[in-house]
TORLUMMAR-235535 format. One record per residue: residue in three letters; x, y, z of N, C-alpha, C, O in turn. Coordinates in steps of 0.2 Angstrom, whole numbers, always signed. Example, Ala and Ser with C-alpha at 12.3 -4.5 7.8 and 13.67 -1.06 7.14 Angstrom:
2
ATOM residu   n_X   n_Y   n_Z  ca_X  ca_Y  ca_Z   c_X   c_Y   c_Z   o_X   o_Y   o_Z
ATOM    ALA   +66   -28   +39   +62   -22   +39   +66   -16   +39   +71   -17   +42
ATOM    SER   +64   -11   +35   +68    -5   +36   +64    +0   +39   +67    +6   +40
end
This chain:
264
ATOM residu   n_X   n_Y   n_Z  ca_X  ca_Y  ca_Z   c_X   c_Y   c_Z   o_X   o_Y   o_Z
ATOM    MET   +30  -131   -71   +25  -128   -67   +24  -121   -70   +29  -117   -72
ATOM    THR   +18  -119   -70   +16  -112   -72   +14  -108   -66   +13  -110   -61
ATOM    MET   +13  -101   -67   +11   -97   -62    +4   -98   -59    +3   -96   -54
ATOM    ASN    +1  -102   -63    -6  -103   -61    -7  -109   -57   -13  -111   -54
ATOM    ASP    -1  -113   -55    -2  -118   -51    -3  -116   -44    -6  -120   -40
ATOM    PHE    -1  -110   -42    -2  -108   -35    -6  -101   -36    -6   -98   -42
ATOM    SER    -9   -98   -31   -12   -92   -31    -6   -87   -33    -1   -88   -30
ATOM    THR    -8   -81   -36    -3   -77   -38    -4   -70   -35   -10   -67   -36
ATOM    ALA    +1   -67   -32    +0   -60   -29    +4   -55   -33   +10   -56   -34
ATOM    LEU    +1   -49   -34    +5   -44   -37    +6   -38   -32    +1   -36   -28
ATOM    ILE   +12   -36   -30   +14   -31   -25   +17   -25   -28   +23   -26   -31
ATOM    THR   +14   -20   -28   +18   -14   -30   +22   -11   -25   +21   -12   -19
ATOM    GLY   +27    -7   -26   +32    -4   -21   +35   -10   -17   +36    -9   -11
ATOM    ALA   +37   -15   -21   +40   -21   -17   +47   -21   -16   +50   -25   -12
ATOM    SER   +50   -15   -18   +58   -15   -17   +60   -13   -10   +66   -14    -9
ATOM    SER   +56   -11    -6   +58    -9    +1   +52    -8    +5   +46    -9    +3
ATOM    GLY   +53    -7   +12   +48    -6   +17   +43   -11   +18   +44   -17   +18
ATOM    ILE   +37    -9   +18   +31   -14   +19   +30   -18   +13   +29   -24   +14
ATOM    GLY   +31   -16    +7   +30   -20    +2   +35   -26    +1   +34   -31    -1
ATOM    TYR   +41   -24    +3   +47   -29    +3   +45   -35    +8   +46   -41    +7
ATOM    GLU   +43   -33   +14   +41   -38   +19   +35   -42   +17   +35   -48   +19
ATOM    LEU   +30   -38   +14   +24   -42   +12   +26   -47    +7   +24   -53    +7
ATOM    ALA   +31   -46    +2   +33   -50    -3   +36   -57    +0   +35   -62    -2
ATOM    LYS   +40   -56    +6   +43   -62    +9   +38   -66   +12   +38   -72   +12
ATOM    ILE   +33   -63   +15   +27   -66   +19   +23   -70   +14   +22   -76   +15
ATOM    PHE   +21   -67    +8   +17   -70    +3   +21   -76    +0   +18   -82    -1
ATOM    ALA   +28   -76    -1   +32   -81    -3   +32   -87    +2   +31   -93    +0
ATOM    ILE   +33   -86    +8   +33   -91   +13   +26   -94   +14   +26  -100   +15
ATOM    GLU   +21   -91   +13   +14   -93   +13   +12   -97    +7    +7   -99    +6
ATOM    GLY   +17   -97    +2   +15  -101    -4   +12   -98   -10    +9  -101   -14
ATOM    HIS   +13   -91   -11   +10   -88   -17   +15   -86   -22   +21   -84   -20
ATOM    ASN   +14   -87   -28   +18   -85   -33   +18   -77   -33   +13   -74   -30
ATOM    LEU   +23   -74   -35   +23   -66   -35   +25   -63   -41   +28   -65   -45
ATOM    VAL   +22   -57   -42   +23   -52   -47   +26   -46   -43   +22   -43   -40
ATOM    LEU   +32   -44   -43   +35   -39   -40   +36   -33   -44   +39   -33   -49
ATOM    VAL   +33   -27   -42   +33   -21   -46   +36   -15   -42   +34   -14   -36
ATOM    ALA   +41   -12   -45   +44    -6   -42   +49    -3   -48   +49    -6   -53
ATOM    ARG   +52    +3   -46   +56    +6   -51   +63    +4   -51   +67    +4   -56
ATOM    ASP   +65    +1   -45   +72    -1   -44   +73    -8   -46   +72   -13   -42
ATOM    GLU   +76   -10   -52   +77   -16   -54   +82   -20   -50   +80   -26   -49
ATOM    ASP   +87   -17   -48   +92   -21   -44   +89   -24   -37   +90   -29   -35
ATOM    LYS   +85   -19   -34   +82   -21   -28   +77   -27   -29   +76   -31   -25
ATOM    LEU   +73   -26   -34   +68   -31   -36   +71   -38   -37   +69   -43   -35
ATOM    LEU   +77   -38   -41   +80   -44   -42   +83   -47   -36   +83   -53   -35
ATOM    GLU   +86   -43   -32   +88   -45   -25   +83   -48   -21   +84   -54   -18
ATOM    LEU   +77   -45   -21   +71   -48   -17   +69   -54   -20   +67   -59   -17
ATOM    ALA   +69   -55   -27   +67   -61   -30   +71   -67   -28   +69   -72   -27
ATOM    GLY   +78   -65   -28   +82   -70   -25   +81   -73   -18   +81   -79   -17
ATOM    GLN   +79   -68   -14   +78   -70    -7   +71   -74    -7   +71   -79    -3
ATOM    VAL   +67   -72   -11   +60   -76   -11   +61   -83   -13   +58   -87   -10
ATOM    ARG   +65   -84   -18   +67   -91   -20   +70   -95   -15   +70  -101   -15
ATOM    HIS   +74   -91   -11   +78   -95    -6   +72   -98    -1   +73  -103    +2
ATOM    HIS   +67   -94    +1   +62   -96    +5   +58  -102    +2   +56  -107    +5
ATOM    ARG   +56  -101    -5   +52  -106    -8   +54  -107   -15   +52  -103   -19
ATOM    ASP   +58  -112   -17   +61  -112   -24   +55  -116   -28   +57  -116   -34
ATOM    ASP   +50  -118   -25   +45  -121   -29   +40  -116   -32   +35  -117   -36
ATOM    LEU   +41  -109   -30   +36  -104   -33   +39  -100   -38   +45  -100   -39
ATOM    GLU   +35   -97   -42   +38   -93   -48   +37   -85   -46   +32   -83   -43
ATOM    THR   +42   -82   -47   +43   -75   -46   +44   -71   -52   +49   -72   -56
ATOM    ARG   +40   -66   -53   +41   -62   -59   +42   -54   -57   +40   -52   -52
ATOM    VAL   +47   -51   -60   +49   -44   -59   +47   -40   -65   +48   -41   -70
ATOM    ILE   +43   -34   -63   +41   -29   -68   +44   -23   -65   +41   -20   -60
ATOM    VAL   +48   -20   -69   +51   -13   -67   +47    -8   -71   +46    -7   -77
ATOM    CYS   +44    -3   -67   +40    +2   -70   +39    +8   -64   +40    +6   -58
ATOM    ASP   +38   +13   -67   +36   +19   -62   +29   +21   -63   +26   +23   -68
ATOM    LEU   +26   +20   -57   +18   +21   -57   +16   +28   -57   +10   +30   -57
ATOM    SER   +21   +33   -57   +19   +40   -59   +18   +41   -66   +16   +46   -68
ATOM    ASP   +20   +36   -70   +18   +36   -77   +11   +33   -78   +10   +28   -76
ATOM    PRO    +6   +37   -81    -1   +35   -81    -2   +29   -85    -7   +25   -85
ATOM    THR    +3   +27   -90    +3   +21   -94    +5   +15   -90    +4    +9   -93
ATOM    ALA    +8   +15   -84   +11   +10   -81    +6    +4   -79    +7    -2   -81
ATOM    PRO    +0    +6   -76    -5    +1   -74    -7    -4   -80    -7   -10   -80
ATOM    GLU    -8    +0   -86   -10    -4   -92    -5    -9   -95    -6   -14   -97
ATOM    SER    +1    -6   -94    +7   -10   -96    +8   -16   -92   +10   -22   -94
ATOM    ILE    +7   -15   -85    +8   -21   -81    +2   -26   -83    +4   -32   -83
ATOM    TYR    -4   -24   -84    -9   -29   -85    -8   -32   -92    -9   -38   -92
ATOM    GLU    -6   -29   -97    -5   -32  -103    +1   -37  -103    +1   -42  -106
ATOM    THR    +6   -35   -99   +12   -40   -98    +9   -47   -95   +11   -52   -98
ATOM    LEU    +5   -46   -90    +3   -53   -87    -3   -56   -92    -3   -62   -92
ATOM    ALA    -7   -52   -95   -12   -55   -99    -9   -59  -105   -12   -64  -107
ATOM    ALA    -3   -56  -108    +0   -59  -113    +2   -66  -112    +3   -70  -116
ATOM    GLU    +3   -68  -105    +6   -74  -103    +0   -78   -99    +2   -83   -96
ATOM    SER    -6   -76  -100   -12   -79   -97   -11   -80   -89   -13   -85   -87
ATOM    VAL    -8   -75   -86    -7   -75   -79   -13   -72   -76   -15   -66   -76
ATOM    ASN   -17   -76   -72   -23   -74   -68   -21   -72   -61   -18   -75   -57
ATOM    LEU   -22   -66   -60   -20   -63   -53   -26   -64   -48   -31   -63   -49
ATOM    ASP   -23   -67   -42   -28   -69   -37   -28   -63   -31   -33   -62   -28
ATOM    ILE   -22   -60   -31   -22   -55   -25   -18   -49   -28   -13   -50   -31
ATOM    LEU   -21   -43   -27   -18   -37   -29   -16   -33   -23   -21   -31   -19
ATOM    VAL   -10   -31   -22    -8   -27   -17    -5   -20   -19    +0   -20   -22
ATOM    ASN    -9   -15   -18    -8    -8   -20    -4    -5   -14    -7    -2   -10
ATOM    ASN    +3    -6   -14    +7    -4    -9   +11    +3   -10   +12    +7    -6
ATOM    ALA   +13    +4   -17   +17    +9   -18   +14   +16   -16    +8   +17   -17
ATOM    GLY   +18   +20   -14   +16   +27   -12   +22   +31   -11   +27   +29    -9
ATOM    ILE   +20   +38   -12   +25   +43   -10   +22   +49    -6   +16   +49    -6
ATOM    GLY   +27   +52    -3   +24   +58    +1   +29   +64    +1   +35   +63    -2
ATOM    CYS   +27   +69    +4   +31   +75    +4   +29   +80   +10   +23   +79   +11
ATOM    HIS   +33   +83   +12   +32   +87   +18   +33   +95   +17   +38   +97   +14
ATOM    GLY   +28   +99   +19   +29  +106   +18   +23  +109   +17   +17  +106   +16
ATOM    ALA   +23  +116   +16   +17  +120   +14   +15  +118    +7   +19  +119    +3
ATOM    PHE    +9  +117    +6    +7  +114    -1    +9  +119    -6   +11  +117   -12
ATOM    HIS    +8  +126    -5    +9  +131   -11   +17  +132   -12   +18  +135   -17
ATOM    GLN   +21  +129    -8   +28  +130    -9   +31  +123   -12   +37  +123   -13
ATOM    LEU   +27  +118   -12   +30  +112   -14   +30  +111   -22   +26  +115   -25
ATOM    ASP   +34  +107   -25   +35  +106   -32   +28  +103   -35   +26   +98   -33
ATOM    ARG   +26  +107   -40   +19  +105   -43   +19   +98   -46   +15   +95   -45
ATOM    GLN   +25   +97   -50   +25   +90   -53   +25   +85   -48   +22   +79   -49
ATOM    PHE   +29   +86   -42   +29   +80   -37   +22   +79   -34   +20   +74   -33
ATOM    MET   +18   +85   -33   +12   +84   -30    +7   +80   -35    +3   +76   -33
ATOM    LEU    +8   +82   -42    +4   +78   -46    +6   +71   -47    +2   +66   -48
ATOM    ASP   +12   +70   -46   +15   +63   -46   +12   +59   -40   +11   +53   -41
ATOM    MET   +12   +62   -35    +9   +59   -29    +2   +57   -30    +0   +51   -28
ATOM    VAL    -2   +61   -33    -9   +59   -34    -9   +53   -39   -13   +49   -38
ATOM    GLN    -5   +53   -44    -4   +48   -49    -3   +41   -46    -6   +36   -47
ATOM    VAL    +2   +41   -41    +5   +35   -38    +0   +33   -33    -2   +27   -33
ATOM    ASN    -2   +37   -28    -6   +35   -22   -13   +34   -24   -17   +31   -20
ATOM    VAL   -16   +38   -29   -23   +37   -30   -25   +34   -37   -28   +29   -38
ATOM    HIS   -22   +37   -42   -24   +35   -49   -22   +28   -51   -26   +24   -53
ATOM    ALA   -16   +26   -49   -13   +20   -50   -17   +14   -46   -18    +9   -49
ATOM    VAL   -19   +16   -40   -23   +11   -36   -30   +10   -39   -32    +4   -40
ATOM    VAL   -33   +15   -42   -39   +14   -45   -38   +11   -52   -42    +6   -53
ATOM    HIS   -33   +13   -55   -32   +10   -62   -31    +2   -61   -34    -2   -65
ATOM    LEU   -26    +0   -57   -24    -7   -56   -30   -11   -54   -31   -16   -56
ATOM    THR   -34    -8   -49   -39   -12   -46   -45   -13   -52   -48   -18   -52
ATOM    HIS   -46    -8   -56   -51    -8   -61   -49   -13   -66   -53   -16   -70
ATOM    LEU   -42   -14   -67   -40   -19   -72   -41   -26   -70   -43   -30   -74
ATOM    PHE   -39   -27   -64   -38   -34   -61   -44   -37   -58   -46   -43   -57
ATOM    LEU   -49   -32   -55   -54   -34   -51   -60   -38   -55   -62   -43   -53
ATOM    PRO   -61   -36   -62   -66   -40   -65   -65   -47   -66   -69   -51   -66
ATOM    GLY   -58   -49   -67   -56   -56   -68   -57   -60   -61   -59   -65   -61
ATOM    MET   -56   -56   -56   -57   -60   -49   -64   -61   -48   -66   -67   -46
ATOM    VAL   -68   -56   -49   -76   -57   -48   -78   -62   -53   -82   -67   -51
ATOM    GLU   -76   -63   -59   -78   -68   -64   -76   -75   -62   -80   -79   -62
ATOM    ARG   -70   -75   -59   -68   -82   -56   -71   -84   -49   -71   -89   -47
ATOM    GLY   -74   -78   -46   -77   -80   -39   -72   -80   -34   -74   -83   -28
ATOM    LYS   -66   -78   -35   -61   -78   -29   -56   -72   -30   -54   -71   -36
ATOM    GLY   -53   -69   -25   -48   -64   -26   -48   -60   -20   -53   -60   -15
ATOM    LYS   -43   -56   -19   -42   -51   -13   -38   -45   -16   -34   -46   -20
ATOM    VAL   -40   -40   -13   -37   -33   -15   -35   -30    -8   -39   -29    -3
ATOM    LEU   -28   -29    -7   -25   -25    -2   -23   -18    -4   -18   -18    -7
ATOM    ASN   -26   -13    -1   -24    -6    -3   -21    -4    +4   -24    -3    +9
ATOM    VAL   -14    -1    +3   -11    +1    +9   -12    +9    +9   -10   +13    +5
ATOM    ALA   -16   +10   +15   -18   +17   +16   -13   +20   +22    -7   +19   +21
ATOM    SER   -16   +22   +27   -12   +25   +33   -16   +27   +38   -22   +28   +37
ATOM    THR   -14   +28   +44   -18   +31   +49   -19   +38   +48   -23   +42   +50
ATOM    ALA   -15   +41   +43   -16   +48   +40   -23   +49   +37   -25   +54   +36
ATOM    ALA   -26   +43   +35   -32   +43   +31   -38   +46   +36   -43   +47   +33
ATOM    PHE   -37   +45   +42   -43   +47   +47   -43   +54   +49   -48   +56   +52
ATOM    GLN   -39   +58   +46   -39   +66   +48   -35   +70   +42   -31   +67   +39
ATOM    PRO   -37   +76   +42   -33   +81   +38   -26   +81   +40   -25   +81   +46
ATOM    GLY   -21   +83   +36   -14   +83   +38   -11   +89   +35    -7   +89   +30
ATOM    PRO   -12   +95   +38    -8  +101   +36    +0  +100   +36    +2   +97   +40
ATOM    PHE    +3  +103   +31   +10  +102   +29   +12   +95   +27   +18   +93   +26
ATOM    ALA    +7   +91   +26    +7   +85   +22    +0   +84   +18    -2   +78   +18
ATOM    SER    -3   +89   +16   -10   +89   +15   -11   +84    +9   -16   +80    +9
ATOM    ASN    -7   +84    +4    -8   +80    -2    -8   +72    +0   -12   +68    -2
ATOM    TYR    -3   +71    +4    -2   +64    +6    -8   +61   +10   -11   +56    +9
ATOM    TYR   -10   +65   +15   -15   +63   +20   -22   +63   +16   -26   +58   +17
ATOM    ALA   -23   +67   +11   -29   +67    +7   -29   +61    +2   -34   +58    +1
ATOM    SER   -23   +59    +0   -23   +53    -5   -24   +47    -1   -28   +42    -3
ATOM    LYS   -22   +46    +5   -23   +40    +9   -31   +40   +12   -33   +35   +13
ATOM    SER   -34   +46   +13   -41   +46   +14   -45   +43    +8   -50   +40   +10
ATOM    PHE   -43   +45    +2   -46   +42    -3   -46   +35    -4   -50   +31    -5
ATOM    VAL   -39   +32    -2   -38   +25    -3   -43   +21    +2   -46   +16    +1
ATOM    LEU   -43   +24    +8   -47   +21   +14   -55   +21   +12   -58   +16   +12
ATOM    SER   -57   +27   +10   -64   +27    +8   -66   +22    +2   -71   +19    +2
ATOM    PHE   -61   +23    -3   -62   +18    -9   -63   +11    -7   -67    +7   -10
ATOM    THR   -58    +9    -3   -58    +2    -1   -64    +0    +3   -67    -6    +2
ATOM    GLU   -66    +4    +8   -72    +3   +12   -78    +2    +7   -82    -3    +8
ATOM    ALA   -79    +6    +2   -84    +5    -3   -84    -1    -7   -89    -4    -8
ATOM    LEU   -78    -3    -9   -77    -9   -13   -79   -15    -9   -82   -19   -11
ATOM    ALA   -77   -15    -3   -78   -21    +2   -86   -22    +2   -88   -28    +2
ATOM    VAL   -90   -17    +2   -97   -18    +3  -100   -20    -4  -104   -25    -5
ATOM    GLU   -97   -17   -10   -99   -19   -16   -98   -26   -18  -102   -30   -21
ATOM    LEU   -92   -29   -15   -90   -36   -17   -93   -41   -12   -91   -47   -13
ATOM    GLU   -97   -39    -7  -100   -44    -3  -104   -50    -7  -108   -48   -11
ATOM    GLY  -102   -56    -5  -105   -62    -9  -102   -64   -15  -104   -68   -19
ATOM    SER   -97   -60   -17   -94   -61   -24   -88   -66   -23   -86   -69   -29
ATOM    GLY   -86   -68   -17   -80   -72   -16   -73   -67   -17   -68   -70   -16
ATOM    VAL   -74   -61   -18   -68   -56   -18   -69   -52   -12   -74   -49   -10
ATOM    THR   -63   -50    -9   -63   -45    -3   -58   -40    -4   -54   -40    -8
ATOM    ALA   -60   -34    -1   -55   -28    -1   -54   -26    +6   -58   -25   +10
ATOM    THR   -47   -25    +7   -44   -23   +13   -40   -17   +13   -36   -16    +8
ATOM    ALA   -41   -12   +18   -37    -7   +18   -32    -8   +24   -34    -8   +30
ATOM    LEU   -26    -8   +23   -20    -8   +28   -19    -1   +30   -16    +3   +26
ATOM    CYS   -19    +1   +36   -18    +8   +39   -13    +8   +44   -14    +8   +50
ATOM    PRO    -7    +8   +42    -1    +8   +47    +0   +15   +50    -2   +20   +46
ATOM    GLY    +2   +15   +56    +5   +22   +58   +12   +23   +57   +14   +21   +51
ATOM    LEU   +16   +26   +61   +23   +27   +60   +26   +20   +59   +26   +16   +64
ATOM    THR   +30   +19   +54   +33   +13   +52   +41   +14   +51   +42   +19   +47
ATOM    ARG   +45   +10   +53   +52   +11   +52   +54    +8   +45   +56    +3   +44
ATOM    THR   +54   +13   +40   +56   +12   +34   +60   +18   +32   +61   +23   +36
ATOM    ASN   +62   +19   +25   +65   +25   +23   +60   +30   +20   +62   +35   +18
ATOM    PHE   +54   +29   +22   +48   +33   +19   +49   +40   +22   +49   +45   +18
ATOM    HIS   +50   +41   +28   +50   +47   +32   +56   +51   +30   +56   +57   +29
ATOM    ALA   +62   +48   +29   +68   +51   +27   +67   +54   +20   +69   +59   +18
ATOM    ARG   +64   +50   +15   +62   +53    +8   +58   +59    +9   +58   +63    +4
ATOM    MET   +53   +59   +14   +49   +65   +14   +53   +71   +17   +50   +77   +17
ATOM    GLY   +59   +70   +20   +62   +75   +23   +60   +77   +29   +61   +83   +31
ATOM    VAL   +57   +73   +33   +55   +74   +40   +59   +71   +45   +62   +65   +44
ATOM    ALA   +60   +73   +51   +64   +70   +56   +59   +66   +61   +53   +68   +62
ATOM    GLU   +63   +61   +64   +59   +58   +70   +59   +62   +76   +65   +64   +78
ATOM    LEU   +54   +62   +79   +53   +66   +86   +54   +61   +91   +51   +55   +91
ATOM    GLY   +59   +62   +96   +60   +58  +101   +54   +55  +105   +53   +50  +107
ATOM    SER   +49   +60  +106   +43   +58  +109   +38   +53  +105   +34   +50  +108
ATOM    MET   +40   +52   +99   +36   +48   +95   +39   +41   +93   +36   +37   +90
ATOM    LYS   +45   +40   +96   +49   +34   +95   +45   +28   +97   +45   +22   +94
ATOM    SER   +41   +28  +102   +38   +22  +105   +32   +20  +100   +29   +15  +101
ATOM    MET   +30   +25   +96   +24   +24   +91   +26   +20   +85   +22   +17   +81
ATOM    PHE   +33   +20   +83   +35   +16   +77   +35    +9   +78   +37    +6   +83
ATOM    MET   +32    +6   +72   +32    -1   +72   +37    -4   +66   +39    +0   +62
ATOM    SER   +39   -10   +66   +44   -12   +61   +39   -14   +55   +33   -15   +55
ATOM    ALA   +42   -13   +49   +39   -15   +43   +37   -22   +43   +31   -23   +40
ATOM    GLU   +40   -26   +46   +39   -33   +46   +32   -34   +50   +28   -38   +48
ATOM    ALA   +32   -31   +56   +26   -32   +60   +20   -29   +56   +14   -32   +57
ATOM    VAL   +20   -23   +53   +15   -21   +49   +13   -25   +44    +7   -26   +42
ATOM    ALA   +18   -28   +40   +16   -33   +35   +12   -39   +37    +8   -41   +34
ATOM    ARG   +15   -42   +43   +11   -48   +45    +4   -46   +47    +0   -50   +46
ATOM    ALA    +3   -40   +50    -4   -38   +52    -8   -38   +46   -14   -40   +46
ATOM    GLY    -5   -35   +41    -9   -34   +34   -11   -40   +31   -16   -41   +29
ATOM    TYR    -6   -45   +31    -7   -51   +28   -12   -55   +31   -17   -58   +28
ATOM    ALA   -12   -55   +38   -17   -59   +42   -24   -56   +41   -29   -60   +40
ATOM    GLY   -24   -49   +41   -31   -46   +40   -34   -47   +33   -40   -49   +32
ATOM    LEU   -29   -47   +28   -31   -49   +21   -34   -56   +21   -39   -57   +18
ATOM    MET   -31   -61   +24   -33   -68   +23   -39   -69   +27   -43   -73   +25
ATOM    LYS   -41   -65   +32   -47   -65   +36   -53   -61   +32   -58   -62   +35
ATOM    GLY   -51   -57   +27   -56   -54   +24   -58   -47   +28   -64   -45   +26
ATOM    LYS   -54   -45   +32   -56   -39   +36   -56   -33   +31   -52   -33   +26
ATOM    THR   -60   -28   +32   -60   -22   +28   -55   -17   +30   -52   -14   +26
ATOM    ILE   -54   -16   +36   -49   -11   +39   -44   -15   +44   -46   -18   +48
ATOM    VAL   -38   -14   +43   -33   -17   +47   -28   -11   +50   -25    -8   +45
ATOM    ILE   -28   -10   +56   -24    -4   +59   -19    -8   +64   -21   -10   +69
ATOM    PRO   -13    -9   +62    -8   -12   +66    -6    -8   +72    -5    -2   +72
ATOM    GLY    -6   -12   +78    -4    -8   +84   -10    -5   +88   -14    -2   +85
ATOM    PHE   -10    -7   +94   -15    -5   +99   -16    +3   +99   -21    +6   +98
ATOM    LYS   -10    +6  +100   -10   +14  +100   -13   +17   +94   -16   +22   +94
ATOM    ASN   -10   +14   +88   -13   +17   +82   -20   +16   +81   -24   +21   +79
ATOM    ALA   -23   +10   +83   -30    +9   +82   -34   +14   +87   -39   +17   +85
ATOM    LEU   -31   +15   +93   -35   +19   +97   -35   +26   +95   -40   +30   +95
ATOM    LEU   -29   +29   +92   -29   +36   +90   -33   +37   +84   -37   +42   +83
ATOM    ALA   -33   +32   +80   -38   +32   +74   -45   +33   +75   -49   +36   +72
ATOM    LYS   -47   +30   +81   -54   +30   +83   -56   +36   +87   -61   +39   +86
ATOM    MET   -51   +39   +90   -52   +44   +95   -53   +51   +91   -57   +55   +93
ATOM    VAL   -50   +51   +85   -51   +58   +81   -58   +59   +79   -60   +65   +78
ATOM    ARG   -62   +54   +79   -69   +55   +78   -73   +59   +83   -78   +62   +81
ATOM    PHE   -70   +59   +89   -74   +63   +94   -71   +70   +95   -74   +73  +100
ATOM    PHE   -67   +73   +91   -65   +79   +91   -67   +83   +85   -67   +80   +80
ATOM    PRO   -68   +90   +85   -69   +94   +79   -63   +93   +74   -57   +93   +76
ATOM    ARG   -65   +93   +68   -60   +92   +63   -54   +97   +63   -49   +96   +61
ATOM    LYS   -57  +103   +64   -52  +109   +64   -47  +108   +70   -41  +110   +69
ATOM    PHE   -49  +106   +75   -45  +105   +81   -40  +100   +79   -34  +101   +81
ATOM    ILE   -42   +94   +76   -37   +89   +74   -32   +92   +69   -26   +90   +70
ATOM    ALA   -35   +95   +64   -30   +98   +59   -25  +103   +62   -19  +102   +60
ATOM    ARG   -27  +107   +67   -22  +111   +70   -17  +107   +74   -11  +109   +74
ATOM    SER   -19  +102   +77   -15   +98   +81   -10   +95   +77    -4   +94   +78
ATOM    ILE   -12   +92   +71    -7   +89   +66    -2   +94   +63    +3   +93   +63
ATOM    ALA    -5  +100   +62    +0  +106   +60    +5  +107   +65   +11  +108   +63
ATOM    ARG    +4  +107   +71    +9  +109   +76   +14  +103   +76   +20  +104   +77
ATOM    LEU   +11   +97   +76   +16   +91   +76   +20   +91   +69   +26   +90   +70
ATOM    GLN   +18   +93   +64   +21   +93   +58   +27   +98   +58   +32   +97   +55
ATOM    LYS   +25  +104   +60   +30  +109   +61   +36  +107   +65   +42  +109   +63
ATOM    GLN   +35  +103   +70   +40  +101   +74   +45   +96   +70   +51   +96   +72
ATOM    ARG   +43   +93   +65   +46   +88   +62   +50   +91   +56   +54   +88   +53
ATOM    ARG   +49   +97   +54   +53  +101   +49   +60  +102   +50   +63  +104   +46
end
């Protein structure tokens, strides 16, 4: 059996959180997997779990750091060398940071743009032409409800997710009639280690807003398979994302700033 016997999905940031849950769902649904992340041990552990769900599928592990500008090309060349045609690209990897922009580490800010924006564009531009040529394929870009408004004290992160959302919406229209779809998954607060890595605390008043990574992943997969352009898991998240359009952007920005200060 080769990887081309089933549809093949590549998932970045697959070692934890939403990417981890997406990988399990894709495996259960019968997709071969290319799992990409920095942590080899966690990727190998995930690959073992995936094989437990479906031992008839092939799972490939690629260890790389998407903050390295050469990483997307390396991933593409690795798969091209073995004639692996990618049917589904999931740009899930992302990093964030909390604090006043001028006080944050400059290199980390640049790495965030590299991972959250450049890598998304680069990987999509590498794999999308093949999908269009074959007349089938899907792209899932993980954005955030942060994409719908500016975010003081997490400005770089919010801006990067706004780019991902706008980029995906535009691609979805460009690809109409091609057999390829583009979907932006915009989760709200999700129970992963992402917020801990950002160095922010959970506010008691926000606990009811948190969703499990599994629930977010299931919503994302379902929306992707239906060809939806935007998927916002959770009724409250969807409502808030739509409501911000009716308020002045400076009002929203100041409201986000007050919230972020409470989480410091």
